[in-house]
Every structure is written in C-alpha cells, then in structure tokens.
C-alpha positions as CSV (number, residue, x, y, z in Angstrom):
1,M,-36.4,-93.6,24.9
2,P,-34.2,-96.7,25.4
3,E,-33.5,-98.0,28.8
4,T,-30.3,-96.6,30.3
5,H,-27.3,-98.8,29.5
6,L,-25.6,-100.3,32.5
7,A,-22.4,-98.4,31.9
8,A,-24.3,-95.1,31.7
9,A,-26.1,-96.0,34.9
10,I,-22.8,-96.7,36.7
11,E,-21.4,-93.3,35.4
12,N,-24.5,-91.5,36.7
13,G,-24.1,-93.2,40.1
14,I,-20.4,-92.2,40.3
15,N,-21.2,-88.6,39.5
16,R,-24.0,-88.4,42.0
17,R,-21.6,-89.5,44.7
18,L,-18.6,-87.6,43.5
19,V,-20.1,-84.2,43.2
20,P,-20.9,-83.7,46.9
21,I,-17.4,-84.9,47.9
22,L,-15.7,-82.5,45.5
23,R,-17.9,-79.6,46.6
24,A,-16.9,-80.3,50.2
25,R,-13.3,-80.1,49.1
26,G,-13.7,-76.7,47.5
27,W,-14.5,-77.6,43.9
28,H,-17.1,-75.3,42.3
29,P,-19.4,-75.5,39.3
30,R,-18.2,-73.8,36.1
31,T,-19.8,-73.3,32.8
32,L,-17.8,-74.0,29.6
33,P,-19.3,-72.0,26.7
34,Y,-18.9,-73.5,23.2
35,I,-19.6,-71.6,19.9
36,G,-23.2,-71.6,18.9
37,Y,-25.0,-70.9,15.7
38,G,-28.4,-70.2,14.2
39,N,-30.5,-68.3,11.6
40,Q,-33.4,-65.9,11.7
41,D,-35.6,-68.6,13.2
42,F,-33.5,-70.2,15.9
43,V,-30.1,-70.0,17.8
44,R,-28.5,-73.2,19.2
45,V,-26.5,-72.6,22.4
46,L,-24.0,-75.2,23.4
47,G,-22.0,-75.6,26.6
48,R,-21.3,-77.8,29.6
49,V,-21.5,-77.5,33.4
50,I,-18.7,-79.2,35.3
51,L,-16.9,-79.0,38.6
52,T,-13.3,-77.8,38.7
53,R,-10.8,-77.3,41.4
54,G,-10.6,-73.8,42.8
55,H,-10.3,-72.0,46.1
56,E,-13.0,-69.4,45.4
57,P,-16.2,-69.4,43.3
58,L,-15.8,-67.7,39.9
59,T,-17.1,-64.2,39.5
60,A,-18.0,-62.4,36.3
61,A,-14.7,-60.5,36.4
62,D,-12.7,-63.7,36.1
63,Q,-10.9,-64.6,32.9
64,P,-13.0,-66.7,30.4
65,V,-13.1,-70.3,31.6
66,E,-12.0,-71.7,28.3
67,E,-8.7,-69.8,28.4
68,D,-8.1,-71.1,31.9
69,L,-8.7,-74.7,30.7
70,I,-6.5,-74.3,27.7
71,S,-3.5,-73.4,29.9
72,R,-3.8,-76.7,31.8
73,R,-2.2,-80.0,30.9
74,G,-4.4,-82.3,29.0
75,W,-5.2,-84.8,31.8
76,R,-6.6,-82.0,34.0
77,S,-9.4,-81.3,31.5
78,F,-10.6,-84.9,32.2
79,V,-10.2,-84.6,35.9
80,T,-13.6,-83.0,36.3
81,A,-17.1,-84.1,37.3
82,S,-20.0,-83.3,35.2
83,V,-23.0,-81.6,36.9
84,G,-26.0,-83.3,35.4
85,Y,-29.5,-81.9,35.1
86,M,-28.3,-78.4,36.2
87,P,-30.9,-75.6,35.6
88,V,-29.5,-73.0,33.1
89,T,-30.7,-69.6,31.9
90,V,-29.6,-68.3,28.6
91,R,-29.9,-64.6,27.9
92,V,-30.2,-63.7,24.3
93,G,-30.6,-60.0,23.6
94,D,-32.9,-58.7,26.4
95,R,-34.7,-62.0,26.9
96,D,-34.0,-65.0,29.2
97,F,-34.6,-68.6,28.1
98,P,-34.6,-71.5,30.6
99,G,-32.9,-74.8,29.9
100,T,-31.4,-77.8,31.7
101,A,-28.1,-79.6,31.2
102,D,-28.3,-83.3,30.4
103,R,-27.0,-86.2,32.4
104,G,-23.4,-85.4,31.3
105,G,-23.7,-81.7,32.1
106,Y,-24.1,-80.8,28.4
107,L,-26.3,-77.9,27.4
108,D,-27.8,-78.0,23.9
109,L,-30.6,-75.4,23.9
110,V,-32.4,-74.2,20.8
111,V,-34.0,-70.8,21.2
112,S,-36.6,-69.3,18.8
113,D,-37.8,-65.8,18.4
114,H,-34.3,-64.5,19.4
115,G,-34.4,-61.2,17.4
116,L,-30.7,-61.3,16.5
117,A,-29.5,-59.9,13.2
118,P,-27.2,-61.9,10.9
119,G,-23.6,-61.9,12.2
120,W,-21.7,-62.7,15.4
121,H,-23.3,-62.0,18.7
122,D,-22.7,-62.7,22.4
123,V,-25.2,-64.6,24.6
124,T,-24.9,-65.2,28.3
125,I,-25.2,-68.6,30.0
126,T,-25.9,-68.7,33.7
127,A,-26.1,-72.1,35.4
128,K,-27.3,-72.4,39.0
129,A,-24.5,-71.5,41.5
130,T,-22.1,-70.4,38.7
131,A,-21.0,-67.0,37.4
132,P,-22.4,-65.9,34.0
133,V,-20.2,-66.7,31.0
134,T,-20.4,-65.3,27.5
135,E,-20.7,-67.5,24.4
136,R,-20.3,-66.4,20.8
137,V,-23.0,-67.4,18.3
138,Q,-23.1,-66.9,14.6
139,I,-26.5,-66.0,13.1
140,I,-26.4,-67.1,9.4
141,D,-28.2,-64.9,6.9
142,A,-31.3,-66.4,5.2
143,G,-29.7,-65.5,1.9
144,A,-26.6,-67.6,2.5
145,R,-26.1,-70.2,-0.2
146,F,-22.6,-71.4,0.6
147,G,-21.0,-73.1,3.6
148,I,-18.1,-75.3,4.6
149,I,-18.1,-78.4,6.8
150,S,-14.6,-79.5,7.7
151,D,-13.2,-82.5,9.6
152,I,-10.4,-81.6,12.0
153,D,-8.0,-84.6,12.7
154,D,-5.8,-85.3,9.6
155,T,-7.7,-82.5,7.7
156,A,-6.8,-79.3,9.5
157,L,-4.2,-80.8,11.8
158,V,-2.1,-83.9,12.2
159,T,-1.2,-85.7,15.5
160,L,1.7,-87.9,14.6
161,V,0.8,-90.9,16.8
162,P,-1.1,-94.1,15.8
163,R,-4.9,-93.6,15.6
164,P,-5.7,-96.0,18.5
165,F,-3.7,-93.8,20.9
166,I,-5.1,-90.4,19.7
167,A,-7.5,-90.3,22.7
168,V,-4.7,-90.9,25.2
169,W,-2.4,-88.4,23.4
170,N,-5.1,-85.7,23.4
171,T,-5.8,-86.4,27.0
172,F,-2.2,-86.1,28.3
173,I,-0.6,-83.7,25.7
174,R,-2.5,-80.6,25.0
175,H,0.0,-78.0,23.8
176,G,-0.1,-76.8,20.1
177,S,3.5,-78.1,19.7
178,A,2.1,-81.6,20.0
179,R,0.2,-81.2,16.7
180,K,1.2,-80.2,13.2
181,V,-1.0,-77.9,11.0
182,V,-1.8,-79.1,7.5
183,P,-0.2,-76.4,5.3
184,G,-2.6,-74.1,3.3
185,M,-5.9,-75.3,4.8
186,A,-6.5,-72.2,6.9
187,Q,-5.7,-69.9,3.9
188,M,-8.0,-72.0,1.6
189,Y,-10.9,-71.6,4.1
190,R,-10.3,-67.9,4.6
191,D,-10.2,-67.3,0.8
192,L,-13.5,-69.3,0.3
193,L,-15.3,-67.4,3.0
194,A,-14.0,-64.1,1.8
195,E,-15.6,-64.9,-1.6
196,H,-18.9,-65.6,0.2
197,P,-19.4,-63.0,3.0
198,G,-21.4,-64.3,5.9
199,A,-21.0,-67.9,4.9
200,P,-20.5,-70.3,7.8
201,I,-17.9,-72.9,8.6
202,F,-18.5,-75.8,10.8
203,Y,-15.8,-78.1,12.2
204,L,-17.2,-81.6,12.5
205,S,-15.2,-84.0,14.6
206,T,-15.5,-87.3,16.4
207,G,-13.2,-85.9,19.1
208,A,-14.4,-85.4,22.7
209,W,-15.8,-82.1,23.9
210,N,-13.1,-82.2,26.6
211,I,-10.4,-81.3,24.1
212,M,-12.4,-78.5,22.3
213,P,-10.7,-75.6,24.1
214,T,-7.3,-76.8,23.0
215,L,-8.5,-77.2,19.4
216,V,-10.0,-73.7,19.5
217,Q,-6.6,-72.4,20.6
218,F,-4.8,-74.4,17.9
219,L,-7.1,-73.3,15.1
220,R,-7.1,-69.7,16.2
221,G,-3.3,-69.7,16.5
222,H,-3.0,-70.9,12.9
223,R,-5.6,-68.4,11.6
224,F,-8.4,-70.8,10.8
225,P,-11.8,-69.0,10.5
226,A,-14.0,-69.0,13.6
227,G,-16.9,-71.5,13.4
228,T,-19.0,-73.8,15.5
229,M,-17.3,-77.1,16.5
230,L,-19.6,-80.2,16.6
231,M,-17.8,-82.7,18.8
232,T,-19.0,-85.7,20.7
233,D,-19.1,-87.0,24.3
234,W,-16.7,-89.9,24.6
235,G,-18.1,-92.3,27.1
236,P,-21.1,-94.4,28.1
237,T,-24.4,-93.6,26.5
238,N,-28.0,-94.4,27.3
239,S,-27.9,-97.2,24.8
240,G,-24.3,-98.5,24.7
241,W,-20.7,-98.2,25.8
242,F,-19.6,-95.5,23.3
243,R,-21.0,-93.3,20.5
244,S,-20.5,-94.1,16.9
245,G,-18.2,-91.5,15.2
246,Q,-19.7,-92.2,11.8
247,E,-23.3,-91.9,13.1
248,H,-22.3,-88.6,14.9
249,K,-21.2,-87.2,11.6
250,R,-24.2,-88.5,9.7
251,H,-26.5,-87.0,12.2
252,A,-24.7,-83.6,12.2
253,L,-24.7,-83.4,8.4
254,R,-28.4,-84.2,8.2
255,R,-29.3,-81.7,10.9
256,L,-27.4,-78.9,9.2
257,T,-29.1,-79.8,6.0
258,A,-32.5,-79.4,7.7
259,E,-31.6,-76.2,9.5
260,F,-30.1,-74.5,6.4
261,P,-32.1,-75.8,3.4
262,H,-30.7,-73.3,0.9
263,I,-27.0,-73.8,1.6
264,R,-24.8,-75.9,-0.7
265,W,-21.9,-77.3,1.3
266,V,-18.2,-77.9,0.6
267,L,-17.4,-81.0,2.5
268,V,-13.7,-81.3,3.5
269,G,-12.2,-84.4,5.0
270,D,-9.3,-86.8,4.6
271,D,-8.8,-90.3,3.1
272,G,-7.4,-91.8,6.3
273,Q,-10.7,-93.0,7.7
274,H,-14.4,-92.8,6.6
275,D,-14.8,-89.3,5.3
276,P,-14.9,-90.1,1.5
277,Y,-17.5,-92.8,2.1
278,L,-19.6,-90.7,4.4
279,Y,-19.5,-87.6,2.2
280,R,-20.4,-89.6,-0.9
281,E,-23.3,-91.2,1.0
282,F,-24.5,-87.8,2.0
283,A,-24.2,-86.5,-1.6
284,Q,-26.2,-89.4,-2.9
285,E,-28.9,-88.7,-0.3
286,F,-28.9,-84.9,-0.8
287,P,-27.4,-84.3,-4.3
288,S,-28.5,-80.7,-4.5
289,R,-26.9,-79.8,-1.2
290,V,-23.3,-80.7,-1.9
291,A,-21.2,-78.3,-4.0
292,V,-17.9,-80.2,-3.9
293,I,-16.2,-82.9,-1.8
294,A,-12.6,-82.0,-1.0
295,I,-10.4,-84.8,0.3
296,R,-7.0,-84.2,1.8
297,E,-4.7,-87.2,0.8
298,L,-2.6,-88.4,3.7
299,T,1.0,-89.4,3.1
300,P,1.9,-93.1,3.4
301,G,3.3,-92.5,6.8
302,E,0.2,-90.7,8.0
303,Q,-1.9,-93.5,6.5
304,V,-0.1,-96.1,8.6
305,L,-0.7,-94.0,11.7
306,A,-4.4,-93.6,10.8
307,H,-5.3,-97.2,10.1
308,G,-2.2,-99.4,9.9
309,S,-1.7,-99.5,6.1
310,P,0.2,-97.1,3.8
311,V,-2.7,-97.3,1.3
312,A,-5.8,-95.0,1.6
313,V,-8.9,-96.6,3.0
314,Q,-10.8,-95.7,-0.2
315,E,-9.3,-94.2,-3.3
316,V,-10.6,-90.7,-4.0
317,G,-12.7,-90.5,-7.2
318,T,-13.7,-94.2,-7.3
319,A,-17.0,-95.9,-6.5
320,R,-19.1,-92.9,-7.5
321,R,-22.5,-93.2,-9.0
322,A,-24.1,-90.8,-11.4
323,G,-25.3,-87.6,-9.8
324,A,-22.7,-87.6,-7.0
325,A,-20.9,-84.4,-6.2
326,A,-17.7,-83.4,-7.8
327,E,-14.6,-84.5,-5.9
328,V,-11.1,-83.0,-5.7
329,A,-8.1,-84.2,-3.8
330,G,-4.7,-83.0,-2.7
331,G,-2.0,-83.4,-0.1
332,D,-2.6,-80.0,1.5
333,G,-4.5,-76.7,1.1
334,A,-2.1,-75.3,-1.5
335,S,-2.8,-78.2,-3.8
336,L,-6.5,-78.5,-3.0
337,A,-7.4,-74.8,-3.3
338,P,-7.1,-74.4,-7.1
339,K,-8.9,-77.7,-7.8
340,L,-11.7,-76.8,-5.4
341,R,-12.1,-73.3,-6.9
342,A,-12.2,-74.8,-10.4
343,A,-14.8,-77.3,-9.4
344,L,-16.9,-74.7,-7.7
345,H,-16.8,-72.4,-10.8
346,Q,-17.7,-75.3,-13.1
347,G,-20.6,-76.1,-10.9
348,D,-21.8,-72.5,-11.0
349,R,-21.8,-72.6,-14.8
350,R,-24.1,-75.6,-14.8
C-alpha cells in the first residue's frame, strides 16, 4: 500500500479533531445506504457513515436518511464529517456480517454465501452508535446475458453550466429544476430492460457520492430504472490529491466484467468528454463483452459547456479497429433507441 499522501493525512487529522467537537455540539452518526448488487456468489453492500446535525439520535422509526438529505440544500450535504474506521454490521437474510468503514467513512463490503434469490432484496446496515438502515440490493441471475452501463452527466441529464463549475453547482444547487433530463433516455432503458427481464443497469459516474441522493431523486422522478450507482469520492486520496475519473470508470468496467462474466453490456455515454475513447478501449480489451456502444451526441452549446469547444472531443464512429463493438449515436433517447435496437438485433444474428 502506498504511503498516505500529505493531503489525505491532513484530511484524516481534521476529521479526528472535528468529530469529537461535533459530537459535543449534538451531531450524531448516521448511515447513508446506497444501492448494492450481487449474484448467487456474492452481494456488494455500499454506504457511508457520517455525522449530521440533529437534536436527537435517529431511531429505526425515523424516515430514511437519504430522503432527509435530498430535501436539504446542496451545500448542507457537504457540511458533514465522515466517521472513519467505524465498525459496521450488515444483516443479509438471517445472518450478520461484520465490516469496517474506510478512512472516509465509506462502506464497501462484499458478502459471500448470502442465500438470496435473484431479484431485489433489503439488507440492514448497523454502524456502531447508529440506528439500523435498510439498503436495496439487486441479485442478478446467473442466466443473465444482457446489461446496461450508463454514464449520468450529459447522458441521462444535463446541467447547463460550464464543466469546470459542475462540482460547485452540484454542491450549492440540488433541486431537480437545476437539471434537464435528456429526452427519451429513461424510456429507452425501460424498453431494453423489459425485453431482458432481470437484466441489471449500472449508473457509472465520476460525480461525488455526496450528490448521489439528489441523483437518485432526479432519476426516479423521471422514471429511470433503478440500479446501482458507482460514484467516486472527490477529495484527497492515499496516493494523490484527487481521483482520476477515467481510472474510476476503467476500474468499474473491469470489475463488472469479472463479476458477471456472461453478461454482454450496452455501454451508454456521451461525446462531451472521454466516454467514446474509454468504451472503445474497453471493447478492444474485452470484445466479447460489449454488445453495442451508444453515444449521446451533445448539441454545440452543450459541447462548449462540456469542454469549451462546439466540436465533439472525438467523432463517433471514427478511430475504430477491426473487432471493436458496433457504435450508434443520436442526440437523445428517441433517436438512439431504434439504432440501438437494430444494432442489437444484428449482433444477435451473427
């Protein structure tokens, strides 16, 4: 393991000193449950333990914590202190599994021998000194052969501010009215999953976990299918100042490939940043694992906001080598859907 970076060490020191002060002022630990996933061999439980302001400790009868956080203005979701290295117990079915949150309070626990059947289930997370919370997990059937991996920003939704200010915008403006849905994308996903019952959808984003509750609310409100979100922790790491968004996506794609070796993925992204390159790279490395690459084409105005130029970073359909996955492109879900369906059917006939 690399030596802890100076910035991460400073952050650790601040949290160690801040937590007792906030506890003395009436702040209490709370567990944020994310959406987990797994198959017959494992289930991956995701969450975070933080301190939030409150007059009384939470009890099991309180409203779900994510609903409470959604209702708050954006900056308040960042005015928290992570509770690092907190002991956690995850109850799956009738069994308890111990775990520990990491330095940032994040829980990423992989449980085997869980005994859950394919479908959606509830598991319970109980961190020390917190009330139990319920997390939804999807157990994907071993027979599944189809799945979707979708980017979020500029693919499912558009935040009409320049890309360098996205983090600030997401921090201070949290309401759904601050974002615009990409027409037809939710319907396209619902139709694809209806044709493949039990197939999973994963939302892969370089956004911070802090904004995940708002994204869940936005996607749910616009009828996007439920699925696990794979976000990142924006801040100092053990080896540097910030995480690489591209490496985060590469790692997530390869992990899902290893966890679900029989699924062929539809990879959905946009041409405003690096999705076409990353997806082509992945298709070259795992040609049998990619069914189709679907790229949402940004308008010239959206391109300017994404990277400062009205021209796409990489033109869709170019720079492909033999054996790469089929690619389709369109400005929204309505234009992408028929092209994607045709490409999938053509691939099935091969």
